[in-house]
C-alpha positions as CSV (number, residue, x, y, z in Angstrom):
1,X,-0.5,-26.6,-15.7
2,X,2.0,-23.8,-16.3
3,X,-0.8,-21.3,-16.9
4,X,-2.3,-22.2,-13.5
5,X,1.1,-21.6,-11.9
6,X,1.4,-18.2,-13.5
7,X,-2.0,-17.2,-12.3
8,X,-1.3,-18.2,-8.7
9,X,2.2,-16.7,-8.6
10,X,1.3,-13.5,-10.5
11,X,1.8,-10.0,-9.1
12,X,0.2,-6.6,-9.3
13,X,2.1,-3.3,-9.4
14,X,0.7,-0.9,-6.8
15,X,1.5,2.8,-6.4
16,X,0.6,3.9,-2.9
17,X,0.5,7.6,-1.9
18,X,0.5,9.2,1.5
19,X,-2.7,11.3,1.9
20,X,-1.9,15.0,1.6
21,X,-3.3,15.7,5.0
22,X,-0.7,13.3,6.6
23,X,2.3,14.8,4.9
24,X,4.6,16.8,7.3
25,X,7.6,17.3,5.0
26,X,8.4,19.3,1.9
27,X,8.6,18.0,-0.7
28,X,6.1,15.3,0.0
29,X,7.4,11.7,-0.2
30,X,7.4,9.9,-3.4
31,X,4.8,7.1,-3.8
32,X,5.6,3.6,-2.6
33,X,5.9,1.3,-5.6
34,X,5.2,-2.3,-4.6
35,X,4.9,-5.4,-6.6
36,X,2.2,-7.2,-4.6
37,X,1.1,-10.8,-4.9
38,X,-1.9,-11.2,-7.1
39,X,-3.8,-13.0,-4.4
40,X,-3.2,-11.2,-1.1
41,X,-4.6,-8.8,1.5
42,X,-3.7,-5.2,2.0
43,X,-2.7,-5.5,5.7
44,X,0.1,-7.9,4.7
45,X,1.7,-5.0,2.8
46,X,1.8,-2.6,5.8
47,X,5.3,-3.7,6.9
48,X,6.6,-2.7,3.4
49,X,4.7,0.5,3.2
50,X,5.2,2.1,6.7
51,X,9.0,2.4,6.5
52,X,8.7,4.2,3.2
53,X,6.5,6.9,4.6
54,X,7.8,7.0,8.2
55,X,9.9,10.2,7.7
56,X,6.9,12.2,6.4
57,X,4.3,11.2,9.0
58,X,3.1,13.3,11.9
59,X,4.7,12.3,15.3
60,X,2.8,9.4,16.8
61,X,0.9,8.5,13.7
62,X,0.7,4.8,13.6
63,X,-2.7,4.0,12.0
64,X,-2.7,2.7,8.4
65,X,-5.8,2.8,6.2
66,X,-6.3,2.5,2.5
67,X,-8.8,4.3,0.2
68,X,-9.3,4.8,-3.5
69,X,-10.5,8.2,-4.6
70,X,-11.9,8.8,-1.1
71,X,-13.7,5.5,-0.7
72,X,-12.3,3.3,2.1
73,X,-11.0,-0.1,0.8
74,X,-12.1,-3.2,2.7
75,X,-9.1,-4.8,4.3
76,X,-10.5,-8.3,4.2
77,X,-11.1,-8.3,0.4
78,X,-8.6,-10.3,-1.6
79,X,-7.0,-8.1,-4.3
């Protein structure tokens, strides 16, 4: 039973970078380091990510999207 609990309550370390075309400051911001729930959705992390990058975004930029090596990630897929 404890193993099952550890699986469901596990977490994944994520390193999230702002795309170089979105950076408006020098030096560019450091990556956001987040310990995300093992079973979750990327959109649920946006409130944690946006404040980290807010000072380096272009004025009025409010859209968040995720990709991995240029391929868009599906938001509805559980990670």
